[in-house]
C-alpha positions in Angstrom: 112.4 67.6 147.2 110.3 69.8 145.7 109.1 73.1 147.8 105.5 73.0 145.8 102.9 72.4 147.2 101.2 69.8 144.7 100.8 66.9 145.7 98.2 65.6 149.6 99.8 62.6 151.1 97.6 63.0 154.0 97.0 58.5 155.2 92.7 59.3 155.6 90.6 57.7 153.2 89.3 61.1 151.6 91.4 63.6 150.2 90.8 66.5 151.3 89.6 68.3 148.1 86.5 66.3 149.3 87.2 67.0 152.4 86.6 70.8 152.0 83.7 70.8 149.5 81.7 69.5 152.0 83.1 72.1 154.8 82.1 74.9 153.0 78.1 72.9 153.0 78.2 71.3 156.5 79.7 74.8 157.8 78.7 77.2 156.1 74.9 76.2 156.5 75.5 75.9 160.8 77.2 79.6 159.8 74.4 80.7 157.7 72.0 79.5 160.9 73.6 80.3 163.5 76.7 83.5 162.3 78.0 83.4 165.7 79.8 80.5 166.0 82.7 81.6 163.8 83.3 85.7 164.9 84.8 87.3 165.0 84.8 86.3 161.0 81.8 86.6 158.8 82.2 83.3 156.8 82.8 85.4 153.2 84.9 88.3 155.0 87.8 86.8 153.8 87.0 87.3 150.2 87.6 91.0 150.0 90.6 92.5 149.6 91.8 94.5 152.0 94.7 97.2 151.6 96.6 96.9 148.1 97.1 94.2 146.4 100.0 94.2 144.5 101.8 95.6 147.4 100.5 92.2 149.2 102.4 90.8 146.0 104.8 92.4 145.9 105.5 91.6 150.2 105.9 88.2 150.3 109.4 88.4 147.9 111.2 87.2 150.2 109.2 83.8 149.9 109.9 83.9 146.3 113.4 84.2 146.8 113.2 81.3 149.0 111.6 79.4 146.3 113.9 80.2 143.6 117.7 80.0 146.1 115.8 76.3 147.1 115.2 75.2 144.2 118.5 75.4 142.1 120.5 74.3 144.8 118.2 71.1 145.1 118.2 70.7 141.3 122.3 71.7 141.4 122.4 68.4 143.5 120.1 66.3 143.0 121.3 62.6 142.3 117.8 61.0 141.0 118.1 59.6 137.5 117.3 62.1 134.2 113.9 61.6 133.2 113.1 61.9 129.2 109.5 61.1 129.2 108.6 65.1 129.8 109.0 67.9 127.1 110.7 70.9 128.6 107.5 72.4 127.6 105.1 69.9 129.0 106.9 70.4 132.0 106.1 74.3 132.4 103.0 73.9 131.2 102.0 71.0 133.8 104.2 73.4 136.2 101.9 76.3 135.4 98.1 74.2 135.8 99.5 72.4 139.5 99.9 76.0 140.7 96.6 77.6 139.7 94.7 74.6 141.6 97.4 74.6 144.3 97.1 78.4 144.8 93.2 78.5 144.5 92.3 75.4 146.1 94.7 75.1 148.3 94.3 78.7 150.2 90.3 78.1 149.4 90.5 74.8 151.6 93.4 75.6 154.6 93.1 79.0 154.8 89.2 79.5 154.7 87.3 76.5 155.3 89.4 74.2 157.1 90.0 77.2 159.2 86.6 77.9 160.2 85.4 73.8 160.5 88.1 74.1 163.1 86.8 77.2 164.5 83.2 75.1 165.1 85.2 72.0 165.9 88.1 72.7 168.7 85.3 74.1 171.5 83.2 70.6 170.5 86.2 68.6 171.0 87.2 70.6 173.7 83.7 70.1 176.1 83.6 66.4 174.9 87.4 65.5 176.3 87.0 67.1 179.3 85.6 70.1 179.6 82.7 69.6 180.7 84.2 69.0 184.1 86.3 71.8 184.3 89.3 70.0 183.2 89.8 72.0 179.4 92.3 70.1 178.3 92.7 70.4 174.0 92.4 74.7 175.3 95.3 74.3 177.9 97.3 72.2 174.5 97.1 75.2 172.6 96.7 78.2 175.0 99.9 77.2 177.3 101.9 75.3 174.2 101.3 75.1 170.9 100.0 78.6 169.8 102.8 80.9 172.2 105.5 78.2 170.7 104.1 79.1 166.9 104.5 82.5 168.2 107.8 82.8 169.1 108.7 80.7 165.8 106.8 83.4 163.9 108.2 86.2 165.1 104.5 87.6 166.7 103.0 88.7 163.5 100.7 86.7 164.0 100.2 86.8 167.4 96.4 88.7 167.4 95.5 85.4 166.3 97.5 83.2 168.2 97.6 83.9 171.4 96.0 87.8 172.1 92.8 89.5 171.7 90.8 87.0 169.7 90.6 84.5 172.3 91.8 80.5 172.1 89.7 79.1 169.3 90.7 81.0 166.9 95.1 80.7 167.7 94.1 76.6 168.1 92.1 77.3 164.4 94.7 78.6 162.8 97.9 75.9 164.1 95.0 72.9 163.5 94.6 74.0 159.7 97.9 74.8 159.5 98.7 71.7 160.3 96.1 70.1 158.6 98.7 71.8 155.1 101.5 70.7 156.6 100.9 66.9 156.6 100.0 67.3 153.0 103.4 68.0 152.3 105.1 64.8 154.2 105.9 63.1 150.8 108.6 65.7 150.6 110.3 64.8 154.0 111.6 66.9 156.8 112.8 69.8 154.9 108.8 70.2 153.4 107.2 69.7 156.5 108.9 72.4 157.9 109.0 74.6 154.4 104.9 74.1 153.9 104.1 75.3 158.3 106.4 78.4 157.9 104.9 79.1 154.2 101.4 77.7 155.8 101.7 80.3 158.9 102.7 83.3 156.5 99.2 82.4 154.3 97.5 82.8 157.3 98.8 86.2 158.1 98.2 87.5 154.6 94.5 86.7 154.7 93.8 88.1 158.0 96.1 91.3 156.5 95.0 91.2 153.0 92.2 89.1 152.5 91.9 85.3 150.4 92.1 87.0 146.4 96.4 87.7 147.3 97.0 84.6 149.4 95.6 82.4 146.0 98.2 84.9 143.8 101.4 84.2 145.9 100.7 80.7 146.4 100.7 80.5 142.7 103.4 82.7 141.7 105.6 80.8 144.4 104.8 77.5 143.2 105.1 78.6 139.4 108.8 79.9 140.1 109.8 76.8 141.4 107.6 74.8 138.3 109.3 77.0 135.9 113.0 76.4 137.5 112.4 72.4 137.0 110.3 72.8 133.5 113.9 74.9 132.5 116.6 72.7 133.9 114.8 69.7 132.4 116.5 70.9 128.9 119.8 71.2 130.4 119.6 67.2 131.8 118.3 66.5 128.4 120.9 68.5 126.5 122.9 66.6 128.6 121.6 63.2 128.9 122.0 63.3 124.8 125.5 64.5 125.0 126.3 61.4 126.9 124.5 59.1 124.3 126.2 60.0 121.3 
């Protein structure tokens, strides 16, 4: 298992990057004519850095430590076959590219475009599935169940967005877009699903507090640490493999 965000395992026919591009034009177009649809936010609001960029990067140090420690334990106790197809340098370069892609593309998609898409879509879905005659099932599910549970497990850091101050749609959009991010890591197994859920919620908090640019860099750095460790470990794997082959 890898803790990095390098693949997408959604079962639908449309890859999430394509959906994100569609969301940019569709939701962006709607918001251009009807900006109130995503209130209290502006469409490009998250692209403004709030506070100090480097303080935001340093504040995420527990995630760097977790990524390092979890990856170290995985590499130490893994039982998979040693691969000699790619050199450590190839793995390092590949890891850098994947980390850049994950940081930029996933933050733009899941913390910006899909989040705003959910703000627009959820009230419509709520109205269709009972809201038109007073039975707001989707609102009830998020407002009385999912958002309070998520707030508990995130220690109240996202409480203003999940259950207080911004209305049920904002909290529901956080849960919905982060659920999509989590599901994209189903290939990593149960631990990967749990890890990606918590990581995604943290990144939402970072975007709200600091903006999307610090979140992109933190996401990149988290993945970079993991992939660099994997590349370094392959040096020792190859050494052991070559010594046994003699």
